[in-house]
TIPA-727794 format. One record per atom (N, C-alpha, C): chain; residue number from 0; atom name; x, y, z. Coordinates in pm, whole numbers. Example, Ala and Ser with C-alpha at 12.3 -4.5 7.8 and 13.67 -1.06 7.14 Angstrom:
  chain    n  atom      px      py      pz
      A    0     N    1319    -569     780
      A    0    CA    1230    -450     780
      A    0     C    1320    -330     780
      A    1     N    1285    -225     708
      A    1    CA    1367    -106     714
      A    1     C    1290       3     787
***
This chain:
  chain    n  atom      px      py      pz
      A    0     N   12136   10844   10624
      A    0    CA   11996   10767   10611
      A    0     C   11880   10858   10643
      A    1     N   11818   10767   10571
      A    1    CA   11668   10815   10530
      A    1     C   11577   10727   10655
      A    2     N   11422   10757   10649
      A    2    CA   11349   10758   10717
      A    2     C   11317   10578   10748
      A    3     N   11301   10581   10583
      A    3    CA   11264   10416   10621
      A    3     C   11411   10290   10677
      A    4     N   11529   10350   10622
      A    4    CA   11678   10247   10645
      A    4     C   11683   10256   10788
      A    5     N   11626   10380   10897
      A    5    CA   11657   10434   11025
      A    5     C   11532   10331   11117
      A    6     N   11411   10297   11011
      A    6    CA   11330   10204   11050
      A    6     C   11364   10084   11065
      A    7     N   11430   10010   10955
      A    7    CA   11470    9882   10924
      A    7     C   11560    9878   11004
      A    8     N   11656    9914   11035
      A    8    CA   11744    9886   11135
      A    8     C   11711    9926   11293
      A    9     N   11618    9969   11303
      A    9    CA   11614    9961   11440
      A    9     C   11462    9916   11469
      A   10     N   11400    9823   11376
      A   10    CA   11254    9726   11434
      A   10     C   11243    9671   11533
      A   11     N   11344    9693   11586
      A   11    CA   11287    9603   11716
      A   11     C   11272    9719   11825
      A   12     N   11357    9812   11843
      A   12    CA   11332    9940   11934
      A   12     C   11153    9997   11915
      A   13     N   11130    9994   11791
      A   13    CA   11021   10024   11704
      A   13     C   10900    9961   11785
      A   14     N   10924    9826   11807
      A   14    CA   10806    9745   11835
      A   14     C   10819    9707   12004
      A   15     N   10975    9731   12081
      A   15    CA   10946    9740   12199
      A   15     C   10864    9883   12224
      A   16     N   10920    9990   12193
      A   16    CA   10843   10095   12202
      A   16     C   10668   10094   12203
      A   17     N   10623   10038   12102
      A   17    CA   10479    9988   12123
      A   17     C   10444    9869   12235
      A   18     N   10501    9760   12259
      A   18    CA   10499    9731   12389
      A   18     C   10521    9752   12515
      A   19     N   10611    9852   12507
      A   19    CA   10614    9940   12663
      A   19     C   10476   10049   12671
      A   20     N   10424   10153   12535
      A   20    CA   10330   10166   12548
      A   20     C   10183   10097   12578
      A   21     N   10170    9974   12485
      A   21    CA   10057    9896   12534
      A   21     C   10039    9857   12676
      A   22     N   10161    9829   12752
      A   22    CA   10182    9761   12873
      A   22     C   10124    9939   12959
      A   23     N   10115   10055   12916
      A   23    CA   10064   10115   12985
      A   23     C    9938   10179   12964
      A   24     N    9874   10107   12930
      A   24    CA    9726   10150   12884
      A   24     C    9657   10084   13029
      A   25     N    9552   10213   13084
      A   25    CA    9490   10207   13169
      A   25     C    9415   10102   13135
      A   26     N    9401    9978   13230
      A   26    CA    9311    9894   13224
      A   26     C    9182    9912   13275
      A   27     N    9116    9990   13350
      A   27    CA    9035   10063   13416
      A   27     C    8906   10072   13303
      A   28     N    8999   10173   13164
      A   28    CA    8952   10202   13063
      A   28     C    8914   10090   12976
      A   29     N    9001    9990   12962
      A   29    CA    8968    9883   12870
      A   29     C    8928    9723   12934
      A   30     N    8817    9649   12925
      A   30    CA    8795    9584   13012
      A   30     C    8910    9468   12984
      A   31     N    8932    9415   12875
      A   31    CA    9040    9282   12828
      A   31     C    9156    9392   12765
      A   32     N    9269    9378   12836
      A   32    CA    9393    9381   12834
      A   32     C    9478    9329   12853
      A   33     N    9434    9195   12903
      A   33    CA    9522    9063   12912
      A   33     C    9510    8959   12760
      A   34     N    9631    8934   12739
      A   34    CA    9627    8848   12582
      A   34     C    9717    8817   12678
      A   35     N    9733    8625   12573
      A   35    CA    9849    8530   12639
      A   35     C    9992    8592   12526
      A   36     N    9944    8594   12418
      A   36    CA   10043    8633   12292
      A   36     C   10018    8812   12237
      A   37     N   10119    8880   12213
      A   37    CA   10151    8951   12147
      A   37     C   10247    8966   12059
      A   38     N   10217    9013   11876
      A   38    CA   10283    8926   11778
      A   38     C   10344    9105   11695
      A   39     N   10440    9103   11665
      A   39    CA   10466    9179   11587
      A   39     C   10438    9211   11484
      A   40     N   10355    9256   11402
      A   40    CA   10267    9235   11301
      A   40     C   10387    9357   11147
      A   41     N   10357    9466   11208
      A   41    CA   10365    9598   11087
      A   41     C   10478    9714   11128
      A   42     N   10564    9795   11029
      A   42    CA   10563    9884   11056
      A   42     C   10529    9976   10955
      A   43     N   10470   10095   10963
      A   43    CA   10432   10154   10845
      A   43     C   10481   10302   10839
      A   44     N   10553   10347   10776
      A   44    CA   10504   10509   10738
      A   44     C   10378   10583   10679
      A   45     N   10330   10628   10773
      A   45    CA   10171   10717   10722
      A   45     C   10219   10826   10651
      A   46     N   10156   10859   10511
      A   46    CA   10142   10981   10491
      A   46     C   10055   11030   10483
      A   47     N    9908   10992   10483
      A   47    CA    9793   11109   10456
      A   47     C    9691   11007   10558
      A   48     N    9621   11108   10632
      A   48    CA    9513   10979   10699
      A   48     C    9445   11084   10746
      A   49     N    9305   11062   10784
      A   49    CA    9238   11162   10799
      A   49     C    9247   11204   10952
      A   50     N    9246   11140   11079
      A   50    CA    9230   11160   11181
      A   50     C    9389   11150   11277
      A   51     N    9459   11128   11193
      A   51    CA    9655   11114   11251
      A   51     C    9714   11205   11191
      A   52     N    9788   11320   11255
      A   52    CA    9897   11384   11213
      A   52     C    9977   11300   11137
      A   53     N   10025   11338   11036
      A   53    CA   10134   11326   10921
      A   53     C   10193   11402   10859
      A   54     N   10333   11318   10824
      A   54    CA   10370   11211   10798
      A   54     C   10409   11131   10956
      A   55     N   10416   10984   10981
      A   55    CA   10424   10932   11121
      A   55     C   10449   10812   11048
      A   56     N   10492   10753   11216
      A   56    CA   10484   10601   11205
      A   56     C   10415   10511   11290
      A   57     N   10354   10417   11211
      A   57    CA   10250   10333   11290
      A   57     C   10320   10212   11254
      A   58     N   10307   10148   11455
      A   58    CA   10323   10034   11479
      A   58     C   10215    9934   11496
      A   59     N   10188    9849   11441
      A   59    CA   10105    9770   11467
      A   59     C   10124    9622   11544
      A   60     N   10057    9616   11649
      A   60    CA   10070    9481   11709
      A   60     C    9948    9364   11696
      A   61     N    9977    9256   11709
      A   61    CA    9833    9222   11727
      A   61     C    9830    9127   11822
      A   62     N    9676    9094   11946
      A   62    CA    9666    9048   12012
      A   62     C    9618    8921   11991
      A   63     N    9642    8810   12068
      A   63    CA    9568    8693   12097
      A   63     C    9565    8647   12225
      A   64     N    9452    8554   12218
      A   64    CA    9439    8504   12322
      A   64     C    9352    8361   12312
      A   65     N    9434    8239   12324
      A   65    CA    9444    8130   12294
      A   65     C    9486    8107   12156
      A   66     N    9557    8175   12147
      A   66    CA    9598    8130   12008
      A   66     C    9519    8217   11875
      A   67     N    9385    8286   11926
      A   67    CA    9290    8324   11839
      A   67     C    9324    8473   11817
      A   68     N    9307    8547   11697
      A   68    CA    9328    8688   11751
      A   68     C    9209    8745   11782
      A   69     N    9218    8842   11916
      A   69    CA    9138    8890   11938
      A   69     C    9130    9089   11934
      A   70     N    9230    9075   11884
      A   70    CA    9235    9283   11878
      A   70     C    9382    9328   11819
      A   71     N    9370    9418   11747
      A   71    CA    9499    9487   11728
      A   71     C    9559    9658   11831
      A   72     N    9697    9657   11832
      A   72    CA    9688    9766   11906
      A   72     C    9825    9816   11798
      A   73     N    9802   10009   11759
      A   73    CA    9822   10066   11658
      A   73     C    9885   10163   11726
      A   74     N   10074   10222   11745
      A   74    CA   10093   10316   11802
      A   74     C   10150   10410   11693
      A   75     N   10119   10519   11729
      A   75    CA   10160   10614   11604
      A   75     C   10256   10776   11674
      A   76     N   10360   10725   11610
      A   76    CA   10487   10800   11621
      A   76     C   10567   10881   11570
      A   77     N   10638   10999   11644
      A   77    CA   10691   11119   11485
      A   77     C   10846   11056   11441
      A   78     N   10859   11072   11379
      A   78    CA   11024   10991   11333
      A   78     C   11138   10978   11414
      A   79     N   11112   11084   11531
      A   79    CA   11198   11110   11680
      A   79     C   11150   11010   11772
      A   80     N   11074   10895   11767
      A   80    CA   10970   10829   11839
      A   80     C   10906   10900   11917
      A   81     N   10841   11035   11952
      A   81    CA   10767   11075   12008
      A   81     C   10656   11040   12019
      A   82     N   10578   11052   12056
      A   82    CA   10415   10983   12087
      A   82     C   10308   11067   12032
      A   83     N   10279   11008   11948
      A   83    CA   10152   11108   11872
      A   83     C   10009   11071   11899
      A   84     N    9964   10922   11881
      A   84    CA    9885   10872   11925
      A   84     C    9876   10734   11950
      A   85     N    9755   10694   11977
      A   85    CA    9759   10523   12007
      A   85     C    9605   10451   11985
      A   86     N    9594   10345   11935
      A   86    CA    9432   10275   11929
      A   86     C    9453   10140   11939
      A   87     N    9353   10109   12049
      A   87    CA    9306    9993   12053
      A   87     C    9245    9961   12028
      A   88     N    9212    9838   11959
      A   88    CA    9067    9747   11881
      A   88     C    9060    9590   11923
      A   89     N    8948    9585   11978
      A   89    CA    8950    9441   12081
      A   89     C    8801    9387   12030
***
């Protein structure tokens, strides 16, 4: 089974993994990590990137407060779901 098929068959696992990492963010570092809605947006295979080791998998969550988009959270993991990096944009 190739990587694309594994991601498709396990997409809920990937989104749950991103949520797990997001909820473990040190809130002392980020002023506003409280959102009332987190939407699973996309899972991508990243082939070329300036500062993220590639290839890897990018999982994107959209962060909303009062139904208004307030930011995005990106989790980058290896094919084996090992942490590579994360990015929170608010």
